[in-house]
C-alpha positions in Angstrom: -6.3 -1.7 -10.9 -4.0 -4.7 -10.4 -4.7 -6.6 -7.2 -1.3 -7.8 -5.9 -2.2 -9.4 -2.7 -5.3 -10.9 -0.9 -5.3 -11.6 2.8 -7.8 -11.5 5.6 -10.7 -10.7 3.3 -8.9 -7.6 2.0 -7.7 -6.9 -1.6 -4.5 -4.9 -1.9 -4.3 -3.0 -5.2 -2.7 -0.2 -7.1 -4.7 2.3 -9.2 -3.0 2.6 -12.6 -3.9 6.3 -12.9 -1.7 7.4 -10.0 1.9 7.1 -11.2 2.9 10.6 -10.0 2.1 9.9 -6.3 4.5 8.4 -3.7 4.3 4.6 -3.4 1.1 3.6 -1.8 -1.5 0.8 -1.8 -5.3 0.8 -1.7 -7.0 -1.9 0.4 -10.6 -2.6 -0.4 -13.3 -4.9 1.1 -16.8 -4.3 -0.2 -17.5 -0.6 -0.1 -14.8 0.1 2.5 -11.4 1.4 1.5 -8.0 2.5 2.9 -5.0 4.1 1.2 -1.7 3.6 2.9 1.7 5.2 2.0 4.4 2.6 1.8 7.6 4.6 2.6 7.2 5.5 5.4 4.1 3.4 6.2 1.3 5.8 7.1 -2.4 6.1 6.7 -3.3 8.4 3.8 -7.1 8.0 4.2 -9.8 5.6 5.3 -13.4 5.1 4.5 -15.7 2.7 6.3 -13.3 0.4 8.1 -13.4 -0.1 11.9 -10.3 0.6 13.9 -9.6 -3.1 14.4 -9.7 -3.7 10.6 -7.3 -0.8 10.0 -4.9 -2.3 12.7 -5.1 -5.7 10.9 -4.4 -4.0 7.5 -1.4 -2.2 9.0 0.0 -5.5 10.2 -0.3 -7.0 6.7 1.2 -3.9 5.1 4.2 -3.9 7.4 4.8 -7.6 6.8 4.6 -7.2 3.1 6.0 -3.6 2.5 9.2 -4.6 0.7 7.3 -6.8 -1.7 4.6 -4.1 -2.2 7.3 -1.5 -2.9 9.0 -3.8 -5.4 5.6 -4.4 -7.1 4.9 -0.6 -7.1 8.2 0.3 -8.8 7.9 -2.6 -11.3 4.3 -1.6 -12.2 5.0 2.1 -12.6 8.5 1.7 -14.0 10.1 3.7 -11.3 13.2 3.0 -9.2 13.7 2.8 -5.5 15.3 5.9 -4.1 18.9 5.5 -2.9 19.1 5.1 0.9 20.6 8.1 2.6 24.2 7.7 3.6 24.9 6.9 7.2 27.0 9.2 9.2 
């Protein structure tokens, strides 16, 4: 479980046994945990955090999403999907 970022008392990590899932990040503090999809950014599940903590976590994830996605793809050896063509 590599921790790739720490901020606001939260640890942002990947679980190494989840390579088949879409890009996401786990945020842990004590016994509380949140899983957030990275593209698009959305809550997958939450356990124990209060709403204000989840709001703070979302602000951090939004600010760092490009770096988190790069780290995800680097860690799991996957590639970024091609952006859809504009019409």
